[in-house]
N, C-alpha and C positions, 0 to 999 in steps of 0.2 A: 679530736679535741686538742686545742693548743696546749703545749707543755706548761706546767706550773713551775715557776722559778722561785728560788729563795735568795735572799740578799746575803752575800758573804760577810763573814766577820770583818774583813778588811774594809768593805763598803760601809758597814755600820760604824766602824771606828773612825773612818775619815769624814763621813758626812753626818753621822749622828742624826739628830732630829731634822736636819735640813733635807734628808732624803725623802721623808714623808711629805714635807712641804712641796718638794719638787714634783713628786708623783702626783700629789693632789692638784697642783697648779696645771700640770700638763694634761690631766684627765678632764679638768673642768674648764679649760681655756676656751672651748668651743660652745659653752653653755650660753643660751640666749639671755640677754640682759634687758629685754623688752617684753611687755605683756600685751598680747593682742586679743581683743574681745571680738567674738564672732557670734551673731545671733540671727535667727530667722527674721526676715523683714516683716515688720508689722506684728511681731509676736507679742509685744507689750510685756505683760507680766505672765503670759501663758506658758505652756510647755516649750521646751527647746527643741522639740522634734515634731514632725508632722507625718501623718499617714495619708498617702494619696492612693485612691482607687482608680486605676486606669479603666477605661471602657472595656478593655479586653480582659477584665477580671484578674489583673495582676496588681497586687498591693505593694507599694514602695514606701519605705520609711528612710529618712536621711537626716542625720544630725551631726553637729560639730562635736569633736572630741577634744582636740588640743591643737596648739600652734607650736611646732618645732622650729628650730632656728631657720631651716630652709624649706619646711613643708607645712601644709595644712592637712590635718588628719580628721577624716570624717568616718562615721559608721553608716553603711548602707544595708538595707534589708529588703529582700524581694520574696514575696509569697505568691505562688502561682495557684490561683483558684480557677483558672481556665480549664477547658477540657482538652488541651493540647500542650505540648512542651514549648517552652520559651528559652532563649539563650541570653545569658547575661555576660557581658565582657567589660570589666572595669577599665581595661586599657583604652576603651573608646569613650569613657566619660570625660567631660571637660567642663571648664567654667569660662564665663565671659565677664570682664569688668563692665559695669553698667554706668552710663552717665546719670547724674543725680535726677534728671527729669524722668528717666525711665523707672526710677523707684516709685514715682508717684502714680504713673498711669500704666506701668508694665507694658509699654508699647513696643519694646524691643523684642523681636522674635528670636527664639533660640536657634532657629534654622535659617536666619537671614543671611544671604550671601555677604552683606556688608560687615557682618560680625565674624566671619570665618577667620580673618587675619588676626583677630584678637583672642581666638580660642587658645586656652592653655590646657593641654591634655593631662589627665591623671597619669601617674607613673605606672608603667606596665609592671604588675606585681611580680611576674616571673623574672623579668630582666632586672628589676630592682633587687630581688633576693639573690640573683646570681652575682650582681655587682657587690653586694654586701659580703657574700660568701668568698668572693675572690679577694676582697680587701682583708677579710679575716685570715685567709690562708697566707696571704702575703706578709701580714704582720707576724703570724706564727712562725713562718719560715725565717724571717729576719731575727726573731727572738731566739731561735734555736741554733743559729749559725754564727760563727765568728766572721766579722766583716773584714774586708781587705785592709781597711785603715787600721783596724786593731792588730792585724798581722804585721803590718809595717811598723806599728808602734812597738810591738814585741821585739822585732828584729833590731830596731834602733836602740831599744833599752838594753838588749843583750850586748850589742856592740859597745854601748857606753859603759856597761859593767866590765866588759873585757878590757877596755881601754883604761878603766880606773885602777886596774890591778897594778899597772906600771906607773901610776901617778901617786904622788904623796898627797892624798886628799886630807883636808882638815876634817874634824868631826862635823863641823857645820856644813861643809861641802858635801860630805857623804850623806848627811841627813837630808839636805835639800834635794839631792839626786834621787834618793829613795822615795821621798814624799812626792816629787814630781812624777815619777814613774807610776807609783801607786794611784795617784790622782787621775792619771790618764786612763788606767785600767778601770778605775771606779766609774769614770764617765761612760765608758762603753757598757759596763754592767748595768748602770742605771737605765741606759737606752734599751737594753734587752728586757729588763724587768717591766718597763713601761709598755713596750710593745707586746709583751706576753699578757699583761693585764688588759690592754686594748683588744687583743685578739680574743681573749676569754669573754670580754664584754660583747664583742660582735657575735661570737658564737651563741651567746644567750639571746641576742636580738634576732638573729636569723632563725633560731629554733622557735621563738615565740611568734614572730611574724609569719613564718611558714604556716602556722595554725590560724592566726588571727586575721590575716589579710583576705580580702574578698578576691576570689580567683574566677577565671572564666568557667562557666558551668552551664549545662543544659538542665533546666528544671522541669521535671515531669509534673503532671497535674497533682497538686497537693504538696509539692516540694517547697522548701524554703531555704534561702541562702542569706547569710549575714556575715559581714566582715568589714575590716578597715580598708579605706581607700585613701591614697596619698596623692595630694596635689602640690604643685610648686607654690611656694608662699608668695603672695603679692600684697604688700602693705599700702601701695600707692592708691588703690581704688577704694572708694567708700562702700560701694555695693557690688556684689558678685552674684551672678546667676549660674548655678550648677545644673548641668544637663546630664541626666542618667538615662541610658537607653537600653531597651531589651528588644531584640528582633526589629531594630530600626525604629521603635516607637520611643520618642523622647519624653521624659518626665523632668520637669524643671523645678528647682528650689531657689528662692532668692534669699540672700543673706546680706546683712549690713555689718 
């Protein structure tokens, strides 16, 4: 787990309430400022999810959960009612942007070679978790170590303090020097605190998504798998066709 940092009295004295504002602004800077609505095509006022029974006795449910700044998050559920195992691999799920005309007649085939170039694969859940964990560890490492810039600042401050001994500083010059040096150290301390908070947040995200994400699995007869699937966000298209496959059998869901 990333280390927990406390704000020093010096930082609180120099920054006061502005430190909280700075932390809050840095942590929320990446928040989405737009709302994206996603609904099953032709759903009207009905439910926001559908259950599809494949001829092979595999039941698939798929519904929209939320839109993150860079991702569309869906929940997929597979229930194997067949008499043989089936394999589900979310890394092979994808969606296609549909032309408006396709929304009316559903004429675009999910397996059409012409549509292959437009496919946008879902994020591989294992690779995605590894990437988040790497970023978490990177932030935690930066939060727990003194940077080279901070070392150089300490050396420069020490040299300046030594040089000031042989100078006749006025009270104002001495105060300015001390405030400047303390402000520089406070800047680096704020950076460490922010990185520690970000690392702790990512640690929570990784732990939660390791449990909630749909992972590659082989379902035995009677087994069920349910979890979140993450797709790259695409706001430009009005209609999207999502294709989920098990054992190479595609099941498609259209959203607007």
